[in-house]
N, C-alpha and C positions, 0 to 999 in steps of 0.2 A: 764791669769784664774792662780789661787795659786792652788796646788794640793798636797802639802806635808807639814805635820806638820812644818818642819825647818822654811819653808818661812812665815806661820802665826803666829810663835811664833817672830820671825824677825821684822815683820808688827806690832804686838801687844805691843813690846818692845818700838818700833820707835815711836807709837803714844802715849804711856806712856812718853818717854822724852819730848815729843810735850808739854804735857798735865803740864809736870813738870816746862818748861819753862816757859810756860804761866801764871802760878802759881808765879812762883817767881818774873817776869817781873812785876806782880801786887805786888810783896810785901807781899803774903800772905802767912802765915803757913798752914802746912798741915791740923792743927788741924780745923783752921776756914773755909778752902776751903771744908773739909768733913763735918763740919757743912751744909754751905751752899747747900751741896748735900744732906744732910739727911743721911751720911753714917758717920760710926764710922772712926777713923783716921788709924784704923789698914786696913780697906777696901779700903779705899782712897789711902793708899801707895800700896796694891796689883793692883790699877788701875794703879799709876805709874809704876809700875815694869812690866807692860803688861800681868797680870792674865787674862788667857782664860776663869775664871768665871766670870767677871764682866758683869753685864748686859748692854746691849745696851741702854736703859732707862738711866742709868747713865753716858753713854758719851755722850748723846743728852745733857742731861741736862748740864753737865759740858761744851759742846761747846756753849750751850746757856747762861751760866754766862760768860763765856769770848768772848761773841760776835761773834763766828764762826758759828752758826748754819747753816748758809747760805751756809757752804762748804760741807753740807750733801745731799743738794737738786742734786747737780751732783751724788752722790752717789746710791741716790734712785729713780734717772729719769731713766724711762724705755728705753731702747735701742732703737733708731728710725731706724726703716727699711727703707731706701729712696726708693727701688723698690716697695712697699705694699705702702707708701706713696704715691706714683707716679700713681700707680695702680688704688687707691681708688679715685684721683682725675679726672683719665679721663677715668673711668668704668661710666657708664649712672645706673643712681639709679632705682633699679627694685620695683615693687611692692610688698609690704609683702603677699597680700592674694591670688594673680595670678587670673585667671579668676574662674568667679562664674557662675554654673550652674543653669539654671532657673527651676524654679517648675513648672509643669504642672497642 
């Protein structure tokens, strides 16, 4: 778990660097890639620099354009508690209503 600002800044910078590398590998300018994202070149430049003000939707859209959206599935997947999963499988299903009282 990340619990300090310096680590978050570092991770955002790394993410921005990877985005830049992927864009350059496609031989696209910042201007063109920004247009594809619906951003200004200046906003896209901030994204590559790791600005914390960049919306997550912009990151997801960029990942989609680069064909790397599948990588987010692991990030967004809920953590699986193996003990809870085992307990669900082994416990008997109970009725929702319980016993009903008869009217006289």
